[in-house]
C-alpha positions, 0 to 999 in steps of 0.5 A: 699138200696144196697151198690152196688146202692149206689156206681152207678152213674147214666149214665146221672149224668156221661154225663152230659145228665141230665143237657143238658135235663134240659136247653132244657125244660127251652128253650122250654118255649119260645115257649109256650103260657102260658095260653093254655100251648102248643105251640104258634099257631105263632111258629107252623105248621102242617104237613103230615106224613113223610112217606106216606103223610096222613094227619090223625093221632092219638095222643099219649100224650103231652109233655111240650106243644108238641103234639106227634102222630102216623099215622093211615095209616102207623104208623110212629110217629112224632110231630104234630104241630112242631115248624115251621122254625122261632122257631127252628131258635130260639130253635138251635140258636147258644147261646142256653145254651143247644146246649153248654151243648151238646158239654160238654156231647160229651166230657165226659169220660162216653160218648167217651166211648160209641161212640168210642164202638158204632163207631167201631161197626158201621164201622165193619158193614159197613166193611161187606158190602164195604170193608173200604177205599175211602171217606167217609162224615160223615153229622152231625158230631158233635166232629168229633169221628165218622171221627176219628175212620173211618180214622183210618180204612183207609177211607178219611174222610170229615164231616160237621157240623153247630156247631161252637163249635162242628166243632172247637173241630173236627178241633183242637183235631183230625186235620180233615176236617170239613166244617161248611155248609149245604150239599147243600151248600157244592155243593160237586160232585155227585157220590164222596163218597164210604160211606156216615153217618148220626148219630143221625141227620134225626130225627131233620129234618122238610124236611127228604126226601130233605136230603136223596136225595141228600145223594143218589146223592152224593154216588157212585153206590154201595156205602153205607148209614149208619143212625142212629136215636132214636128207636121209638119202643125201648122197653124203649119208650114202657115202658116209653112212655112220660118220654122217653129222645127220646120224646123233642123238637128237635125231630121231627119223631121217625122212627122205624126198619119198618117205616126207611126201607120203607123211604129209599126204596122210596128214592132208596135205598136197606136196607142190614142191620138194627140193635138196641143198648142201652138197657135203661134197668136200666131205665125200671127197676127203672120206674117199681119199682116206681122209677126215670128213669134217677137216679141211677140204683136200683134193690133192690126190683126185685126178687133175681133171676133176681137180681144176673143176672143183677149183672153178666155182661157177663148175663146181656150182654147176655140179652141186646143182645137178646133185641137188636137182637129183634129190641128192643134197643133204638137207630137203625141203618140201613145199605143201599146201593145205587145200582149199 
């Protein structure tokens, strides 16, 4: 093992993501039938395709008792069957250790560094389509970092967050106004926001159209909707397949650039821009070398010229930007607009 590899700690470890994913795997066992190895029948429900409504899917693989499929009609990937409402309530119970561990991930220095840069770039993208300022709503705002960044750019901000600990941190650390309510119960007036953001939330919802329609109602004409989801056709997902962290009991839908744009268009939005980010290049290269994808990065058996490229920050960044431009980043972000 090289000195570089020995000195490098994986992002999973630095951020605490390894502990979080271990806990969600453990908690998933309450839903699994020990005889069949699949989700218990009384806790499962089958679903049609979220995009085209077809009931014709092809299995991609199974993981931790869950079946992940792709629609034969439109190509959307999703979990089927999925946990029913009773199961989801158990998985998202406030006493869940995994949910608490995710807040710890968000509070880590590694995740804060990533989020500050990510959210700054996302708000830059929004600003190219609508000047900063006005009212901004972040749905599923978590501990409030996007709202904090937006407020610093002149927005009047409001957040919605059901997680009690995350909402408390947003209020106390950043002095933000955060409602611990669903969008429906918040009863916000129509056409009252200039920008609405929904980051890493849509993929969790069994009825995503309901929320997107409410967002359309709340935006002013010409208002901007920024949505971020895992990229179902990222290079990381295509290489790692079921090993990808994307596929877990929390995620029900796996949009890609085409399916997300089509979905938003069906709900009356004009798609303005799509972006991808996060290369997971180290995980891909580890896997291709037969190593743990989530261990510290290792390039020991890679060709020397490629290894030198990876060790040069500028050249590595150029490689990663090329992946993003091709739509292969691990996370997908789309900027859409409610027509005037």
